[in-house]
PDB file with SEQRES, HELIX, SHEET and CRYST1 records, atoms N, CA, C and O in Angstrom:
SEQRES   1 A   86  MET LYS VAL ASP GLN LEU LYS TYR ILE ASP SER MET GLN          
SEQRES   2 A   86  PHE MET ASN THR SER LEU ALA SER LEU THR LYS ASN LEU          
SEQRES   3 A   86  GLY ASP ASN HIS PRO ILE THR THR GLU TYR PHE LYS LYS          
SEQRES   4 A   86  GLN GLY TYR SER SER GLU GLN ILE SER LEU ALA TYR ARG          
SEQRES   5 A   86  LYS GLY ILE PHE PRO HIS GLU TYR ILE ASP SER HIS ASP          
SEQRES   6 A   86  ARG PHE LYS GLU THR GLU LEU PRO LEU ILE HIS GLU PHE          
SEQRES   7 A   86  HIS SER VAL LEU GLY GLY ILE SER                              
HELIX    1 AA1 SER A   11  GLN A   13  5                                   3    
HELIX    2 AA2 LEU A   19  LEU A   26  1                                   8    
HELIX    3 AA3 PRO A   31  LYS A   39  1                                   9    
HELIX    4 AA4 SER A   44  LEU A   49  1                                   6    
HELIX    5 AA5 HIS A   64  LYS A   68  5                                   5    
HELIX    6 AA6 ILE A   75  GLU A   77  5                                   3    
SHEET    1 AA1 2 LYS A   2  VAL A   3  0                                        
SHEET    2 AA1 2 LEU A   6  LYS A   7 -1                                        
CRYST1    1.000    1.000    1.000  90.00  90.00  90.00 P 1           1          
ATOM      1  N   MET A   1     115.201  99.380 114.626  1.00  0.00           N  
ATOM      2  CA  MET A   1     113.782  99.620 114.665  1.00  0.00           C  
ATOM      3  C   MET A   1     113.100  98.295 114.998  1.00  0.00           C  
ATOM      4  O   MET A   1     113.490  97.245 114.488  1.00  0.00           O  
ATOM      5  N   LYS A   2     112.095  98.347 115.842  1.00  0.00           N  
ATOM      6  CA  LYS A   2     111.366  97.147 116.220  1.00  0.00           C  
ATOM      7  C   LYS A   2     109.910  97.309 115.814  1.00  0.00           C  
ATOM      8  O   LYS A   2     109.286  98.332 116.095  1.00  0.00           O  
ATOM      9  N   VAL A   3     109.372  96.286 115.147  1.00  0.00           N  
ATOM     10  CA  VAL A   3     107.974  96.257 114.747  1.00  0.00           C  
ATOM     11  C   VAL A   3     107.397  94.949 115.259  1.00  0.00           C  
ATOM     12  O   VAL A   3     107.749  93.874 114.772  1.00  0.00           O  
ATOM     13  N   ASP A   4     106.517  95.039 116.233  1.00  0.00           N  
ATOM     14  CA  ASP A   4     105.970  93.852 116.898  1.00  0.00           C  
ATOM     15  C   ASP A   4     107.124  92.977 117.365  1.00  0.00           C  
ATOM     16  O   ASP A   4     107.945  93.420 118.168  1.00  0.00           O  
ATOM     17  N   GLN A   5     107.202  91.735 116.873  1.00  0.00           N  
ATOM     18  CA  GLN A   5     108.265  90.829 117.307  1.00  0.00           C  
ATOM     19  C   GLN A   5     109.498  90.887 116.413  1.00  0.00           C  
ATOM     20  O   GLN A   5     110.497  90.228 116.704  1.00  0.00           O  
ATOM     21  N   LEU A   6     109.448  91.665 115.328  1.00  0.00           N  
ATOM     22  CA  LEU A   6     110.588  91.777 114.419  1.00  0.00           C  
ATOM     23  C   LEU A   6     111.474  92.942 114.816  1.00  0.00           C  
ATOM     24  O   LEU A   6     110.989  94.030 115.129  1.00  0.00           O  
ATOM     25  N   LYS A   7     112.764  92.706 114.801  1.00  0.00           N  
ATOM     26  CA  LYS A   7     113.719  93.761 115.118  1.00  0.00           C  
ATOM     27  C   LYS A   7     114.659  93.914 113.925  1.00  0.00           C  
ATOM     28  O   LYS A   7     115.333  92.960 113.537  1.00  0.00           O  
ATOM     29  N   TYR A   8     114.706  95.103 113.348  1.00  0.00           N  
ATOM     30  CA  TYR A   8     115.561  95.392 112.210  1.00  0.00           C  
ATOM     31  C   TYR A   8     116.852  96.026 112.717  1.00  0.00           C  
ATOM     32  O   TYR A   8     116.829  97.060 113.384  1.00  0.00           O  
ATOM     33  N   ILE A   9     117.976  95.394 112.392  1.00  0.00           N  
ATOM     34  CA  ILE A   9     119.262  95.875 112.876  1.00  0.00           C  
ATOM     35  C   ILE A   9     120.236  96.018 111.717  1.00  0.00           C  
ATOM     36  O   ILE A   9     120.079  95.379 110.676  1.00  0.00           O  
ATOM     37  N   ASP A  10     121.211  96.836 111.902  1.00  0.00           N  
ATOM     38  CA  ASP A  10     122.281  97.008 110.924  1.00  0.00           C  
ATOM     39  C   ASP A  10     123.356  95.976 111.235  1.00  0.00           C  
ATOM     40  O   ASP A  10     124.115  96.128 112.192  1.00  0.00           O  
ATOM     41  N   SER A  11     123.417  94.933 110.426  1.00  0.00           N  
ATOM     42  CA  SER A  11     124.333  93.822 110.702  1.00  0.00           C  
ATOM     43  C   SER A  11     125.797  94.237 110.643  1.00  0.00           C  
ATOM     44  O   SER A  11     126.638  93.589 111.266  1.00  0.00           O  
ATOM     45  N   MET A  12     126.119  95.286 109.923  1.00  0.00           N  
ATOM     46  CA  MET A  12     127.517  95.713 109.817  1.00  0.00           C  
ATOM     47  C   MET A  12     128.054  96.251 111.146  1.00  0.00           C  
ATOM     48  O   MET A  12     129.265  96.402 111.308  1.00  0.00           O  
ATOM     49  N   GLN A  13     127.165  96.539 112.092  1.00  0.00           N  
ATOM     50  CA  GLN A  13     127.613  97.034 113.396  1.00  0.00           C  
ATOM     51  C   GLN A  13     128.242  95.930 114.234  1.00  0.00           C  
ATOM     52  O   GLN A  13     129.026  96.222 115.137  1.00  0.00           O  
ATOM     53  N   PHE A  14     127.920  94.670 113.961  1.00  0.00           N  
ATOM     54  CA  PHE A  14     128.460  93.608 114.794  1.00  0.00           C  
ATOM     55  C   PHE A  14     129.029  92.428 114.015  1.00  0.00           C  
ATOM     56  O   PHE A  14     129.468  91.451 114.621  1.00  0.00           O  
ATOM     57  N   MET A  15     129.032  92.497 112.696  1.00  0.00           N  
ATOM     58  CA  MET A  15     129.609  91.413 111.896  1.00  0.00           C  
ATOM     59  C   MET A  15     130.826  91.943 111.142  1.00  0.00           C  
ATOM     60  O   MET A  15     130.914  93.136 110.850  1.00  0.00           O  
ATOM     61  N   ASN A  16     131.752  91.059 110.835  1.00  0.00           N  
ATOM     62  CA  ASN A  16     132.981  91.503 110.188  1.00  0.00           C  
ATOM     63  C   ASN A  16     132.890  91.505 108.666  1.00  0.00           C  
ATOM     64  O   ASN A  16     133.878  91.792 107.989  1.00  0.00           O  
ATOM     65  N   THR A  17     131.725  91.191 108.125  1.00  0.00           N  
ATOM     66  CA  THR A  17     131.536  91.232 106.679  1.00  0.00           C  
ATOM     67  C   THR A  17     130.068  91.502 106.386  1.00  0.00           C  
ATOM     68  O   THR A  17     129.235  91.459 107.291  1.00  0.00           O  
ATOM     69  N   SER A  18     129.751  91.776 105.141  1.00  0.00           N  
ATOM     70  CA  SER A  18     128.372  92.107 104.775  1.00  0.00           C  
ATOM     71  C   SER A  18     127.494  90.862 104.706  1.00  0.00           C  
ATOM     72  O   SER A  18     127.987  89.743 104.561  1.00  0.00           O  
ATOM     73  N   LEU A  19     126.194  91.076 104.813  1.00  0.00           N  
ATOM     74  CA  LEU A  19     125.265  89.955 104.675  1.00  0.00           C  
ATOM     75  C   LEU A  19     125.366  89.333 103.296  1.00  0.00           C  
ATOM     76  O   LEU A  19     125.222  88.118 103.155  1.00  0.00           O  
ATOM     77  N   ALA A  20     125.612  90.146 102.272  1.00  0.00           N  
ATOM     78  CA  ALA A  20     125.762  89.619 100.920  1.00  0.00           C  
ATOM     79  C   ALA A  20     126.914  88.613 100.857  1.00  0.00           C  
ATOM     80  O   ALA A  20     126.782  87.554 100.244  1.00  0.00           O  
ATOM     81  N   SER A  21     128.031  88.942 101.486  1.00  0.00           N  
ATOM     82  CA  SER A  21     129.175  88.024 101.505  1.00  0.00           C  
ATOM     83  C   SER A  21     128.861  86.763 102.301  1.00  0.00           C  
ATOM     84  O   SER A  21     129.227  85.661 101.892  1.00  0.00           O  
ATOM     85  N   LEU A  22     128.193  86.919 103.423  1.00  0.00           N  
ATOM     86  CA  LEU A  22     127.862  85.767 104.247  1.00  0.00           C  
ATOM     87  C   LEU A  22     126.916  84.807 103.531  1.00  0.00           C  
ATOM     88  O   LEU A  22     127.118  83.593 103.576  1.00  0.00           O  
ATOM     89  N   THR A  23     125.897  85.329 102.879  1.00  0.00           N  
ATOM     90  CA  THR A  23     124.971  84.449 102.175  1.00  0.00           C  
ATOM     91  C   THR A  23     125.612  83.830 100.938  1.00  0.00           C  
ATOM     92  O   THR A  23     125.286  82.705 100.557  1.00  0.00           O  
ATOM     93  N   LYS A  24     126.525  84.569 100.314  1.00  0.00           N  
ATOM     94  CA  LYS A  24     127.244  84.005  99.162  1.00  0.00           C  
ATOM     95  C   LYS A  24     128.079  82.801  99.610  1.00  0.00           C  
ATOM     96  O   LYS A  24     128.180  81.809  98.888  1.00  0.00           O  
ATOM     97  N   ASN A  25     128.674  82.893 100.797  1.00  0.00           N  
ATOM     98  CA  ASN A  25     129.464  81.785 101.330  1.00  0.00           C  
ATOM     99  C   ASN A  25     128.623  80.539 101.583  1.00  0.00           C  
ATOM    100  O   ASN A  25     129.137  79.421 101.530  1.00  0.00           O  
ATOM    101  N   LEU A  26     127.328  80.725 101.860  1.00  0.00           N  
ATOM    102  CA  LEU A  26     126.453  79.581 102.080  1.00  0.00           C  
ATOM    103  C   LEU A  26     126.123  78.839 100.785  1.00  0.00           C  
ATOM    104  O   LEU A  26     125.755  77.665 100.805  1.00  0.00           O  
ATOM    105  N   GLY A  27     126.261  79.542  99.663  1.00  0.00           N  
ATOM    106  CA  GLY A  27     125.899  78.927  98.388  1.00  0.00           C  
ATOM    107  C   GLY A  27     124.416  78.622  98.370  1.00  0.00           C  
ATOM    108  O   GLY A  27     123.596  79.462  98.740  1.00  0.00           O  
ATOM    109  N   ASP A  28     124.076  77.422  97.942  1.00  0.00           N  
ATOM    110  CA  ASP A  28     122.675  77.018  97.884  1.00  0.00           C  
ATOM    111  C   ASP A  28     122.270  76.195  99.101  1.00  0.00           C  
ATOM    112  O   ASP A  28     121.240  75.522  99.072  1.00  0.00           O  
ATOM    113  N   ASN A  29     123.047  76.236 100.147  1.00  0.00           N  
ATOM    114  CA  ASN A  29     122.812  75.403 101.311  1.00  0.00           C  
ATOM    115  C   ASN A  29     122.042  76.173 102.390  1.00  0.00           C  
ATOM    116  O   ASN A  29     122.641  76.748 103.299  1.00  0.00           O  
ATOM    117  N   HIS A  30     120.720  76.176 102.280  1.00  0.00           N  
ATOM    118  CA  HIS A  30     119.839  76.828 103.253  1.00  0.00           C  
ATOM    119  C   HIS A  30     118.749  75.838 103.651  1.00  0.00           C  
ATOM    120  O   HIS A  30     117.570  76.140 103.466  1.00  0.00           O  
ATOM    121  N   PRO A  31     119.089  74.678 104.187  1.00  0.00           N  
ATOM    122  CA  PRO A  31     118.090  73.621 104.375  1.00  0.00           C  
ATOM    123  C   PRO A  31     116.942  73.976 105.318  1.00  0.00           C  
ATOM    124  O   PRO A  31     115.796  73.628 105.032  1.00  0.00           O  
ATOM    125  N   ILE A  32     117.209  74.647 106.418  1.00  0.00           N  
ATOM    126  CA  ILE A  32     116.151  74.948 107.376  1.00  0.00           C  
ATOM    127  C   ILE A  32     115.185  75.979 106.800  1.00  0.00           C  
ATOM    128  O   ILE A  32     113.968  75.809 106.868  1.00  0.00           O  
ATOM    129  N   THR A  33     115.737  77.043 106.234  1.00  0.00           N  
ATOM    130  CA  THR A  33     114.897  78.085 105.652  1.00  0.00           C  
ATOM    131  C   THR A  33     114.111  77.547 104.467  1.00  0.00           C  
ATOM    132  O   THR A  33     112.921  77.832 104.331  1.00  0.00           O  
ATOM    133  N   THR A  34     114.767  76.770 103.608  1.00  0.00           N  
ATOM    134  CA  THR A  34     114.098  76.206 102.447  1.00  0.00           C  
ATOM    135  C   THR A  34     112.936  75.306 102.872  1.00  0.00           C  
ATOM    136  O   THR A  34     111.843  75.395 102.313  1.00  0.00           O  
ATOM    137  N   GLU A  35     113.169  74.463 103.836  1.00  0.00           N  
ATOM    138  CA  GLU A  35     112.119  73.557 104.312  1.00  0.00           C  
ATOM    139  C   GLU A  35     110.941  74.338 104.892  1.00  0.00           C  
ATOM    140  O   GLU A  35     109.785  73.987 104.654  1.00  0.00           O  
ATOM    141  N   TYR A  36     111.227  75.382 105.642  1.00  0.00           N  
ATOM    142  CA  TYR A  36     110.160  76.205 106.216  1.00  0.00           C  
ATOM    143  C   TYR A  36     109.300  76.814 105.110  1.00  0.00           C  
ATOM    144  O   TYR A  36     108.074  76.715 105.152  1.00  0.00           O  
ATOM    145  N   PHE A  37     109.938  77.444 104.120  1.00  0.00           N  
ATOM    146  CA  PHE A  37     109.184  78.082 103.048  1.00  0.00           C  
ATOM    147  C   PHE A  37     108.418  77.064 102.211  1.00  0.00           C  
ATOM    148  O   PHE A  37     107.309  77.351 101.761  1.00  0.00           O  
ATOM    149  N   LYS A  38     108.983  75.887 101.996  1.00  0.00           N  
ATOM    150  CA  LYS A  38     108.268  74.839 101.250  1.00  0.00           C  
ATOM    151  C   LYS A  38     106.996  74.438 101.984  1.00  0.00           C  
ATOM    152  O   LYS A  38     105.956  74.236 101.358  1.00  0.00           O  
ATOM    153  N   LYS A  39     107.073  74.321 103.303  1.00  0.00           N  
ATOM    154  CA  LYS A  39     105.890  73.971 104.096  1.00  0.00           C  
ATOM    155  C   LYS A  39     104.821  75.058 104.030  1.00  0.00           C  
ATOM    156  O   LYS A  39     103.633  74.785 104.203  1.00  0.00           O  
ATOM    157  N   GLN A  40     105.253  76.290 103.778  1.00  0.00           N  
ATOM    158  CA  GLN A  40     104.317  77.408 103.658  1.00  0.00           C  
ATOM    159  C   GLN A  40     103.707  77.485 102.260  1.00  0.00           C  
ATOM    160  O   GLN A  40     102.810  78.292 102.017  1.00  0.00           O  
ATOM    161  N   GLY A  41     104.192  76.641 101.336  1.00  0.00           N  
ATOM    162  CA  GLY A  41     103.627  76.592  99.993  1.00  0.00           C  
ATOM    163  C   GLY A  41     104.328  77.446  98.951  1.00  0.00           C  
ATOM    164  O   GLY A  41     103.789  77.657  97.865  1.00  0.00           O  
ATOM    165  N   TYR A  42     105.517  77.940  99.259  1.00  0.00           N  
ATOM    166  CA  TYR A  42     106.248  78.753  98.295  1.00  0.00           C  
ATOM    167  C   TYR A  42     106.971  77.869  97.280  1.00  0.00           C  
ATOM    168  O   TYR A  42     107.422  76.772  97.610  1.00  0.00           O  
ATOM    169  N   SER A  43     107.076  78.353  96.050  1.00  0.00           N  
ATOM    170  CA  SER A  43     107.786  77.619  95.002  1.00  0.00           C  
ATOM    171  C   SER A  43     109.293  77.797  95.171  1.00  0.00           C  
ATOM    172  O   SER A  43     109.747  78.690  95.885  1.00  0.00           O  
ATOM    173  N   SER A  44     110.058  76.938  94.506  1.00  0.00           N  
ATOM    174  CA  SER A  44     111.527  77.044  94.563  1.00  0.00           C  
ATOM    175  C   SER A  44     111.996  78.402  94.046  1.00  0.00           C  
ATOM    176  O   SER A  44     112.947  78.977  94.575  1.00  0.00           O  
ATOM    177  N   GLU A  45     111.330  78.910  93.015  1.00  0.00           N  
ATOM    178  CA  GLU A  45     111.699  80.222  92.456  1.00  0.00           C  
ATOM    179  C   GLU A  45     111.455  81.331  93.480  1.00  0.00           C  
ATOM    180  O   GLU A  45     112.280  82.232  93.629  1.00  0.00           O  
ATOM    181  N   GLN A  46     110.336  81.266  94.176  1.00  0.00           N  
ATOM    182  CA  GLN A  46     110.038  82.265  95.201  1.00  0.00           C  
ATOM    183  C   GLN A  46     111.025  82.168  96.361  1.00  0.00           C  
ATOM    184  O   GLN A  46     111.475  83.185  96.889  1.00  0.00           O  
ATOM    185  N   ILE A  47     111.356  80.948  96.749  1.00  0.00           N  
ATOM    186  CA  ILE A  47     112.298  80.742  97.857  1.00  0.00           C  
ATOM    187  C   ILE A  47     113.670  81.301  97.508  1.00  0.00           C  
ATOM    188  O   ILE A  47     114.340  81.876  98.366  1.00  0.00           O  
ATOM    189  N   SER A  48     114.091  81.143  96.273  1.00  0.00           N  
ATOM    190  CA  SER A  48     115.419  81.637  95.873  1.00  0.00           C  
ATOM    191  C   SER A  48     115.529  83.153  96.028  1.00  0.00           C  
ATOM    192  O   SER A  48     116.629  83.675  96.210  1.00  0.00           O  
ATOM    193  N   LEU A  49     114.414  83.857  95.958  1.00  0.00           N  
ATOM    194  CA  LEU A  49     114.429  85.314  96.140  1.00  0.00           C  
ATOM    195  C   LEU A  49     114.837  85.694  97.561  1.00  0.00           C  
ATOM    196  O   LEU A  49     115.394  86.770  97.776  1.00  0.00           O  
ATOM    197  N   ALA A  50     114.569  84.832  98.519  1.00  0.00           N  
ATOM    198  CA  ALA A  50     114.915  85.123  99.914  1.00  0.00           C  
ATOM    199  C   ALA A  50     116.416  85.051 100.158  1.00  0.00           C  
ATOM    200  O   ALA A  50     116.907  85.535 101.178  1.00  0.00           O  
ATOM    201  N   TYR A  51     117.141  84.451  99.230  1.00  0.00           N  
ATOM    202  CA  TYR A  51     118.587  84.245  99.417  1.00  0.00           C  
ATOM    203  C   TYR A  51     119.449  85.235  98.658  1.00  0.00           C  
ATOM    204  O   TYR A  51     120.670  85.085  98.614  1.00  0.00           O  
ATOM    205  N   ARG A  52     118.851  86.218  98.077  1.00  0.00           N  
ATOM    206  CA  ARG A  52     119.669  87.174  97.339  1.00  0.00           C  
ATOM    207  C   ARG A  52     119.433  88.586  97.856  1.00  0.00           C  
ATOM    208  O   ARG A  52     118.418  88.888  98.484  1.00  0.00           O  
ATOM    209  N   LYS A  53     120.388  89.417  97.574  1.00  0.00           N  
ATOM    210  CA  LYS A  53     120.304  90.804  98.007  1.00  0.00           C  
ATOM    211  C   LYS A  53     119.315  91.537  97.112  1.00  0.00           C  
ATOM    212  O   LYS A  53     119.265  91.317  95.902  1.00  0.00           O  
ATOM    213  N   GLY A  54     118.548  92.395  97.718  1.00  0.00           N  
ATOM    214  CA  GLY A  54     117.581  93.173  96.961  1.00  0.00           C  
ATOM    215  C   GLY A  54     117.719  94.652  97.256  1.00  0.00           C  
ATOM    216  O   GLY A  54     118.630  95.075  97.968  1.00  0.00           O  
ATOM    217  N   ILE A  55     116.822  95.418  96.713  1.00  0.00           N  
ATOM    218  CA  ILE A  55     116.805  96.863  96.934  1.00  0.00           C  
ATOM    219  C   ILE A  55     115.723  97.157  97.950  1.00  0.00           C  
ATOM    220  O   ILE A  55     114.588  96.701  97.814  1.00  0.00           O  
ATOM    221  N   PHE A  56     116.077  97.912  98.960  1.00  0.00           N  
ATOM    222  CA  PHE A  56     115.144  98.241 100.033  1.00  0.00           C  
ATOM    223  C   PHE A  56     115.107  99.758 100.200  1.00  0.00           C  
ATOM    224  O   PHE A  56     116.161 100.390 100.256  1.00  0.00           O  
ATOM    225  N   PRO A  57     113.927 100.351 100.281  1.00  0.00           N  
ATOM    226  CA  PRO A  57     113.828 101.812 100.417  1.00  0.00           C  
ATOM    227  C   PRO A  57     114.080 102.269 101.862  1.00  0.00           C  
ATOM    228  O   PRO A  57     113.148 102.652 102.568  1.00  0.00           O  
ATOM    229  N   HIS A  58     115.340 102.226 102.288  1.00  0.00           N  
ATOM    230  CA  HIS A  58     115.693 102.513 103.681  1.00  0.00           C  
ATOM    231  C   HIS A  58     115.203 103.876 104.157  1.00  0.00           C  
ATOM    232  O   HIS A  58     114.619 103.975 105.237  1.00  0.00           O  
ATOM    233  N   GLU A  59     115.427 104.921 103.375  1.00  0.00           N  
ATOM    234  CA  GLU A  59     115.012 106.257 103.811  1.00  0.00           C  
ATOM    235  C   GLU A  59     113.496 106.394 103.842  1.00  0.00           C  
ATOM    236  O   GLU A  59     112.970 107.211 104.598  1.00  0.00           O  
ATOM    237  N   TYR A  60     112.784 105.611 103.036  1.00  0.00           N  
ATOM    238  CA  TYR A  60     111.320 105.653 103.003  1.00  0.00           C  
ATOM    239  C   TYR A  60     110.735 105.070 104.290  1.00  0.00           C  
ATOM    240  O   TYR A  60     109.714 105.556 104.777  1.00  0.00           O  
ATOM    241  N   ILE A  61     111.361 104.050 104.837  1.00  0.00           N  
ATOM    242  CA  ILE A  61     110.868 103.409 106.052  1.00  0.00           C  
ATOM    243  C   ILE A  61     111.295 104.262 107.246  1.00  0.00           C  
ATOM    244  O   ILE A  61     112.337 104.031 107.861  1.00  0.00           O  
ATOM    245  N   ASP A  62     110.471 105.239 107.550  1.00  0.00           N  
ATOM    246  CA  ASP A  62     110.803 106.195 108.610  1.00  0.00           C  
ATOM    247  C   ASP A  62     109.873 106.101 109.817  1.00  0.00           C  
ATOM    248  O   ASP A  62     109.977 106.899 110.749  1.00  0.00           O  
ATOM    249  N   SER A  63     108.960 105.121 109.800  1.00  0.00           N  
ATOM    250  CA  SER A  63     108.072 104.923 110.945  1.00  0.00           C  
ATOM    251  C   SER A  63     107.489 103.518 110.896  1.00  0.00           C  
ATOM    252  O   SER A  63     107.563 102.842 109.870  1.00  0.00           O  
ATOM    253  N   HIS A  64     106.910 103.082 112.012  1.00  0.00           N  
ATOM    254  CA  HIS A  64     106.272 101.766 112.078  1.00  0.00           C  
ATOM    255  C   HIS A  64     105.082 101.678 111.128  1.00  0.00           C  
ATOM    256  O   HIS A  64     104.774 100.599 110.622  1.00  0.00           O  
ATOM    257  N   ASP A  65     104.426 102.778 110.886  1.00  0.00           N  
ATOM    258  CA  ASP A  65     103.250 102.779 110.019  1.00  0.00           C  
ATOM    259  C   ASP A  65     103.578 102.389 108.585  1.00  0.00           C  
ATOM    260  O   ASP A  65     102.712 101.878 107.875  1.00  0.00           O  
ATOM    261  N   ARG A  66     104.806 102.618 108.146  1.00  0.00           N  
ATOM    262  CA  ARG A  66     105.196 102.247 106.779  1.00  0.00           C  
ATOM    263  C   ARG A  66     105.060 100.740 106.551  1.00  0.00           C  
ATOM    264  O   ARG A  66     104.772 100.309 105.434  1.00  0.00           O  
ATOM    265  N   PHE A  67     105.265  99.940 107.596  1.00  0.00           N  
ATOM    266  CA  PHE A  67     105.174  98.493 107.457  1.00  0.00           C  
ATOM    267  C   PHE A  67     103.731  98.022 107.290  1.00  0.00           C  
ATOM    268  O   PHE A  67     103.498  96.877 106.902  1.00  0.00           O  
ATOM    269  N   LYS A  68     102.776  98.877 107.575  1.00  0.00           N  
ATOM    270  CA  LYS A  68     101.371  98.522 107.424  1.00  0.00           C  
ATOM    271  C   LYS A  68     100.851  98.788 106.007  1.00  0.00           C  
ATOM    272  O   LYS A  68      99.744  98.372 105.664  1.00  0.00           O  
ATOM    273  N   GLU A  69     101.643  99.477 105.189  1.00  0.00           N  
ATOM    274  CA  GLU A  69     101.230  99.789 103.830  1.00  0.00           C  
ATOM    275  C   GLU A  69     101.129  98.504 103.013  1.00  0.00           C  
ATOM    276  O   GLU A  69     101.919  97.578 103.199  1.00  0.00           O  
ATOM    277  N   THR A  70     100.155  98.456 102.112  1.00  0.00           N  
ATOM    278  CA  THR A  70      99.901  97.238 101.345  1.00  0.00           C  
ATOM    279  C   THR A  70     100.360  97.321  99.897  1.00  0.00           C  
ATOM    280  O   THR A  70     100.171  96.372  99.136  1.00  0.00           O  
ATOM    281  N   GLU A  71     100.956  98.431  99.508  1.00  0.00           N  
ATOM    282  CA  GLU A  71     101.478  98.593  98.152  1.00  0.00           C  
ATOM    283  C   GLU A  71     102.919  99.095  98.225  1.00  0.00           C  
ATOM    284  O   GLU A  71     103.322  99.740  99.193  1.00  0.00           O  
ATOM    285  N   LEU A  72     103.678  98.785  97.187  1.00  0.00           N  
ATOM    286  CA  LEU A  72     105.049  99.286  97.123  1.00  0.00           C  
ATOM    287  C   LEU A  72     105.051 100.802  96.972  1.00  0.00           C  
ATOM    288  O   LEU A  72     104.136 101.365  96.371  1.00  0.00           O  
ATOM    289  N   PRO A  73     106.060 101.462  97.505  1.00  0.00           N  
ATOM    290  CA  PRO A  73     106.162 102.913  97.300  1.00  0.00           C  
ATOM    291  C   PRO A  73     106.509 103.200  95.839  1.00  0.00           C  
ATOM    292  O   PRO A  73     106.926 102.310  95.098  1.00  0.00           O  
ATOM    293  N   LEU A  74     106.329 104.448  95.447  1.00  0.00           N  
ATOM    294  CA  LEU A  74     106.676 104.857  94.084  1.00  0.00           C  
ATOM    295  C   LEU A  74     108.167 104.689  93.854  1.00  0.00           C  
ATOM    296  O   LEU A  74     108.953 104.718  94.801  1.00  0.00           O  
ATOM    297  N   ILE A  75     108.556 104.515  92.605  1.00  0.00           N  
ATOM    298  CA  ILE A  75     109.948 104.223  92.251  1.00  0.00           C  
ATOM    299  C   ILE A  75     110.914 105.292  92.757  1.00  0.00           C  
ATOM    300  O   ILE A  75     112.051 104.974  93.105  1.00  0.00           O  
ATOM    301  N   HIS A  76     110.486 106.546  92.805  1.00  0.00           N  
ATOM    302  CA  HIS A  76     111.410 107.597  93.268  1.00  0.00           C  
ATOM    303  C   HIS A  76     111.723 107.476  94.761  1.00  0.00           C  
ATOM    304  O   HIS A  76     112.653 108.122  95.245  1.00  0.00           O  
ATOM    305  N   GLU A  77     110.963 106.661  95.500  1.00  0.00           N  
ATOM    306  CA  GLU A  77     111.259 106.432  96.913  1.00  0.00           C  
ATOM    307  C   GLU A  77     112.416 105.452  97.107  1.00  0.00           C  
ATOM    308  O   GLU A  77     112.984 105.361  98.195  1.00  0.00           O  
ATOM    309  N   PHE A  78     112.763 104.720  96.045  1.00  0.00           N  
ATOM    310  CA  PHE A  78     113.864 103.763  96.122  1.00  0.00           C  
ATOM    311  C   PHE A  78     115.172 104.473  95.788  1.00  0.00           C  
ATOM    312  O   PHE A  78     115.748 104.279  94.718  1.00  0.00           O  
ATOM    313  N   HIS A  79     115.618 105.283  96.710  1.00  0.00           N  
ATOM    314  CA  HIS A  79     116.892 105.990  96.563  1.00  0.00           C  
ATOM    315  C   HIS A  79     117.650 105.861  97.880  1.00  0.00           C  
ATOM    316  O   HIS A  79     117.088 105.463  98.900  1.00  0.00           O  
ATOM    317  N   SER A  80     118.898 106.195  97.839  1.00  0.00           N  
ATOM    318  CA  SER A  80     119.692 106.113  99.057  1.00  0.00           C  
ATOM    319  C   SER A  80     120.659 107.287  99.113  1.00  0.00           C  
ATOM    320  O   SER A  80     121.296 107.635  98.119  1.00  0.00           O  
ATOM    321  N   VAL A  81     120.754 107.882 100.281  1.00  0.00           N  
ATOM    322  CA  VAL A  81     121.726 108.953 100.459  1.00  0.00           C  
ATOM    323  C   VAL A  81     123.146 108.391 100.498  1.00  0.00           C  
ATOM    324  O   VAL A  81     124.120 109.138 100.405  1.00  0.00           O  
ATOM    325  N   LEU A  82     123.255 107.070 100.636  1.00  0.00           N  
ATOM    326  CA  LEU A  82     124.569 106.425 100.657  1.00  0.00           C  
ATOM    327  C   LEU A  82     125.165 106.289  99.265  1.00  0.00           C  
ATOM    328  O   LEU A  82     126.368 106.067  99.125  1.00  0.00           O  
ATOM    329  N   GLY A  83     124.348 106.418  98.249  1.00  0.00           N  
ATOM    330  CA  GLY A  83     124.827 106.305  96.872  1.00  0.00           C  
ATOM    331  C   GLY A  83     124.706 104.888  96.357  1.00  0.00           C  
ATOM    332  O   GLY A  83     124.489 103.947  97.121  1.00  0.00           O  
ATOM    333  N   GLY A  84     124.850 104.750  95.044  1.00  0.00           N  
ATOM    334  CA  GLY A  84     124.797 103.438  94.419  1.00  0.00           C  
ATOM    335  C   GLY A  84     123.408 102.996  94.051  1.00  0.00           C  
ATOM    336  O   GLY A  84     123.255 102.090  93.232  1.00  0.00           O  
ATOM    337  N   ILE A  85     122.383 103.603  94.626  1.00  0.00           N  
ATOM    338  CA  ILE A  85     121.001 103.242  94.311  1.00  0.00           C  
ATOM    339  C   ILE A  85     120.259 104.526  93.987  1.00  0.00           C  
ATOM    340  O   ILE A  85     120.242 105.472  94.775  1.00  0.00           O  
ATOM    341  N   SER A  86     119.653 104.539  92.826  1.00  0.00           N  
ATOM    342  CA  SER A  86     118.808 105.705  92.491  1.00  0.00           C  
ATOM    343  C   SER A  86     117.842 105.348  91.408  1.00  0.00           C  
ATOM    344  O   SER A  86     117.048 106.189  90.987  1.00  0.00           O  
TER     345      SER A  86                                                      
END                                                                             
C-alpha cells in the first residue's frame, strides 16, 4: 500500500528473516535513526519505542483514509486473522 511518499510492504516477501530478528541483531546500535529523532526533539524513551515491535491493526487499515484518522481505533480493532493477537 502506498500513502503519499510512504510505501508499506511486507518485508517477509523479500527478506530471509523477520524484522523483529533483524532489529534484535542491531542491539542498541541505531546511530542515524537516533540522531534524526534527537534533532526532532524526541526523548530517549520515545526513541526507544521506534526500535521495538509493536501491535498494528493490519485488518483495520483497509484504505488510505485510515491514515488520516487522528485517534486510535477501538481495542476490538486490534485483532488479526493470523492469530496470536486479540
